[in-house]
Structures are given as C-alpha cells and as structure tokens.
N, C-alpha and C positions, 0 to 999 in steps of 0.2 A: 240669185243675189240674196244675201241675208238682209235683215232689217237695218243693219248699220249702213250697208252700201245703198239699199233701196231709197232711204231717206237721208242721204248724206248731206244734201243741200240744207235741209232743216237743221241737222246737227251742227253744221258749220255756222249757220246763222245764230244758233243758240250759243255756240262757243265764242263767237265774236261779241255778242251781247254780254256774256259772262265775263269775258276778258276786260271789256271796257268798264263794267260795273265794279268788278273786283279791283282793277287798277285804280279806280276813283276812290273807293272806300277802304282799301287796304294797301295804300301806297308803300307802306313800310315793307310788307311782304315782297312786293315786286322790286323794291330797291335791293333787298337781300339777294333775290334771284338774279337781278341784273349784275350783281357783283361777281357771280361765278363766270367770269369771262377771261379768256386767254387769247391774245393776238386778235382781238375784236370778234372772237367766236364765243357766243354764249354757250357754255357747256351743258346747261339744262336743256336748251333748245336742241343741242346736238344729240343728247340722249333720246329725246322724243323722235327726232328725225331718224336716228339709227333704228329705233323700234319700228318705224315704218318700212325702212329699206331692207332690213335683215331678212324678213320672211320672203321678200321678193327675190333676193339673191339666191335663196334656197330653191326657188322655182326655176332658175336659169339652168338649162341643159347646156353645159359648157362644151360638150362635144359638137353642138350645133353652131357654135360661134364661127367655126371655120367656113360655114356656108355664107357668111356675110360677104366674103370676097367674091362669091359667085354672082351676087346681086348688089353691087355697091351703089346703085342709083340713089337709094334713100339716104345713104351716108353723104354722098356728094351734095344732095339737095340741102341737107342740114347744114353743111359747112358753108355753102354759098349764102344761104339765108342768114346764118349767124355772123359771118365775117365780112360779106360784101354788100349786104343789104341792111340788116337791122341797125348797126351803129349809125349809119348815115341817115336813115329815115327818122331815127330818134332825134338826132341833132337838128334835122330840118323841121320836125314838128315842134321841138322846143323853141327854136327861133321864131317860127310862125306864130305860135300862141303868145309867147312872152315878149316878143318885140313888136307884134302887130295887134293881134286880137285883144290881149290883156295889157297892152302898153299903158293904158290909163289907170289900171288897177294896182300895178306893182311898180315900185321905183326901179330904175335901170340896174342898179347894183344888185339888188335882190333878184331881179329877173335873170341876170347873168348867172347867179348861183343856182337858181332853179334849173336853168338850161344845163349847167355843168353836172348837176346831180342826175338829170335824165340821161345825159351822154354816158356817164359812168355805168348806169344800169344797162344801157344799150350795148356796151362793150363787154358785158359780163354774162355770158349764157349760163344757164342753170346747171348745177352739179348734182344736187340732192333731190329736190322735190319732184323732178321730172320722172323719177322712177315710179312714184305713186300715180302720176297722171297716166303714164304708160300702162300701169297695172289696171287702172279703172277703165281704160279703153280696150283692154285685152290685147295690148301691144306685144310684139315679139320681145320678150325680156332679154334674150341674148343680143339681139340687134340694138336695142336701146342701150345696153351696157357698152357696146362698141361705140355708138354715137357719142355717149357722154364721155367716154375715155379719150377718144380722139379730140373732142372739143377741149377737154382739160389740157391735153398736150399742146394744142395750138394756142390756148390762152396764155400759157407760160411765155410764149414768144411774141404773141400779137397784141396782148392787152395794152401794154405800156405804149408802144408806138402809135396805135390807133387812137387811144385816149388822148395822148399828147397832141396829135395832129388835130383832132376835133376840138379840143379845149384851147388850142392856140398856145400851148406851153412848149418850152424847149425840151422838157423831159418830165417823166413821172416816175417816182420811186414806187415800185410794186411792193406791197406788204407781203413778202414771201412767206412769213410765218402764217398769215391768214390764209393765203392761197394753198400752201402745202398742207397745213393742218386740216383745212376743210376737205381737201381731196382724200387725205388719209382717213378722216372720220366718216366721210359720206360715201366713199367708193372703195378704197383699199381694204379697210377693216371689215366692213360688212361683206365684201366679196370673198375674202379669205374665210370668214365665219360661215358664209353660205356654202362654199366648196366643201369645207370640213363636215358641216351638218348634213349636206346632201349625200355625201359618200357614206357617212355613218348610217343614215336612214336606209339607203339603198341596199346596204348589206343585209338588212332585215326584210327586204322585199319592197316592190313598188307600192303595195297596199299601205305599208308603214309610212312611206313618203307622202302619199295622198292624204292619209289621216292627219299627219302633222300639218300639212299645208292648209287643210280645212279648218283645223283648230286655231291656226295662227292668223286667220283672216281678220278677226276683231282687233288684233294687236295693231295691224296696219292702220285701221281707221281710228282707233283710239289714240295712236301716236299722232295722227294728223290733227285730231280735235284738241289734244293737249298742246300741240305746237301753236295752233291758231289762238287758243285761249291765252297762252303765255305771251305771244307776240303782241296781241291787242292790249293785254294788261300792261305790258312794259311801255306801250306808247299811248296809254289812255289820256295822260295829261296833254300830250301834243294834239291828239284828236279833238279834245274839247276846247283847248286854248286857241287852236288855229283852224277853225272849220273852213273859213274862206280860202286860206292858202292851200289847205289840203284838197279842197274841191277844185281849185284852179289847176293844181298840179295833176290831179287825177284825170282830168279831161283829156289832155294829150297822151297820157300814159294808157288810157283805155283805148283810144284810137290806134295807138301804136300796137298794143297787144292784139286786138282783134284784126287789125290790118295785116300784121306779120303772119298770124295764124292762117288767115284765108289765102294769102299769097302762097305760102308753102303748101297748104292743103290742096288748093286747086291745081297747082303745078304737079303735085303728087298724083292727083286724079288724071291729069293729062298724060303723065308718064305711065299710068296704069300700074302703079305700085299697089301691093296688097294693103288692106286697111291696117293690118298689124304693124306695118312699117310707116305708112302714110300718117296715121294719127300721131304717133310719137314724134315724127319728123316735124310736124306743125307745132306741137306742144313744146318741144325743146327750144325752138326759136322764140316762143312767146314768154317762157319763164326766164327768170333772172337769178344770177348768183349774188344774192343781196348782201351776204357777209362781206364779200370783196368790195362791192360798190360802196357800202357804208364805210368800210375801213379807209378806202382811198379818199372819200369825200371828207371824212373827219381829219385825215392827215393833211389834206391840201387846203381846206377851207375852215376847219374848226368844228367843234361838236355842236354848236348852236347855229351853224350857218344854214342858209337856204339850200345849199347843195346836200347837206346831211339830211335835212327834212325831206327833200325830194326823193332821196334813196329810201327813206323810211316809208313814204307814201307808196313807193313801188312795192314794198313788202306787203302793205295793207291791202292794196287792190288786187294783188296777184291771186290769192286763193279764191275769192268769189269769181274772178274772171276765168280762171282755169277750170273751175267746176262747170261754168256755163259752156265752155268750149268742149270739155269732156262729154257733156250731155249732147251737144251738137254732133260731135264726132260719132258717138254711139248711135244716134238717130240716122246718120248718113252712111252707115256701114255698107249699104247696098250700092253706093256709088262706085265701089271698088271691087276688083276681081278677088276671088278667093286666093289665098296664098299659093295653093298648088297650081292655080291657073296662071299666076303671074310669074312663076319661076320656070 
C-alpha cells in the first residue's frame, strides 16, 4: 500500500475538516459548485466519483465475470440483505428512536420526516462508492460489478413499491432522470471506458497494464478525498446550524450501518465465502445511493424538510463508517477461506 492508502483515514479526516472550514468561509464558491446539478445529481461530485471508479473498471477481468454464475451465493446474500432486510430494519430503527427514545426531543411532525428520510436511504443501495470500498478490501472487482449491476436492475422495479409501503403512501414517483443518470455516470460510462482502456493496454502487453494500474492508484484516493471535501463543504451550514438534529439522526444510522454489515459479513463467514466476495457483499448493503434518496426526499417533503436533512446526514456519516468497516474487514481476512479453496 502506498502512502495515500496507508493513511487514508487521516486524509479523509483532513478532507472533512477542510470541507467544513471551506464551506463556512467560502460559501459563495460552494453555492456555485452546488449549481452544477442536473436531475438532483451534482456533476462536480460525479466527476470526482468517476475518477475513483474508472481505474477500478480497468482492473476488471471481464472474461472472469462468467464465473459469478458458478458461485452465486455472494450475489444471493447481497440481494437478500439489500431488499428483504435493510429497508425494514431501517424503518424499525427510525420508529424506535424518534417515536420512543427521542420522542421528547423532537416534535412528532419532524420525527416523522426524519423517519421518512431514513427509510428512503434504506431502500436505496449504493451504486457508485461501493467500488472503492471493494477496491480497498481487495474485493473481486468482477463480482462486485455484477452485484452492483443486479442491484441497480432490481432497484428500478422495487424502490417505489417498497418505499411507498414503508412510508404509508399510496404511490411514489421515482425520479427516473436521477436514477438513470446516476447509473450511466457511475456504472455504464466507466465500464465502457474500462473495457476500451484495458483492451488497448493489453495489446501492448501485461506489463503495460500493470504499470498503468500502479500509476492510477493515487487517482482513486484523490477522487475520494475531493468528493468528501466537496460533500462536507456543500453541507457545512447544515452541519453547524443543526448539530443536535444531525447527532440524533446519526445515532440510528450508525447502528443500522454497522448492524447490516455484521449481519451480512457473519452470514458470509458461515457460508464460507471467500473474503474477496464476503467483504464487498457486506459493504454493498451498508452503503447507500444518496443521490436517489435525497432527490425523492426533496420531491416528497421539500428541500428544507427533516426528510431531506436525514438523507444528507446519511451522506455525511457514510464515509467515516465505511472506512472503519474496510479496516475491520481487512483485519479479519483470516476468517475466510482463500478464493481457490472456496470455489
């Protein structure tokens, strides 16, 4: 591991601090950056995330993807956790904390909006950032690609009915532009670019590919740090203006994140999945598709609503939580059989 990856937690902490300070003292700059938005997707954030994902797509050995069908247990685990467990545990935790534990701290109407925002996060599994979490745990890049792609396909059909059921609404209009644009930006475009780049490099030999991948490693980490800085800069005013609300929302979100990861991770251990499949399977369920959740929260409840704030808090807690889980997964690699032994 290079210096960027070895001290990643430190760099992320500095990026968070830089984002909050910059957003506080240079609000005009972040207002301009916030304006580069289409269909609730911030295009500047998209560029940074693309910079993270593109080198990882070049790593994917696309001829090995066919092997996923020979060992589909990890894919089944991901789908069960994302669609049969996660949305319902998120709704239960939201109700427990804001209707019981925090009932005296938040008025009922606001509490309902916080719960709604949490539910929207729970029904939106991650599309983009999970690639970097898989990369940091040395996950099977081809397998991760299949897991994300199948989740995106299911999300097209399952997001609206599950969200409507848990929110107690008759129907929810899915922001198709947000969903489709995010999938294109974060999966389809980097995937095509990765295929083309990999083929081009392989024509010059394996050594050329290995050299390119080694040189591109800092790009992935720098893209992550730039994304974190921008996200915290864009939300600096909310962080400083609503510290109590953010803290209250963060508590059940943290419990949900760690709980879902350990459920998936321990089941994967019981199933004797290889670590390269088990770690991404746990991390996919923990991470969220925040663009979609934020877009739906704004359309249903308004820009300044408690639901929109809850989805934003989900964005803010995700990176530190995921880094801690990446570290845990890497330290427990010995819990799992080698990939060759598991197949």
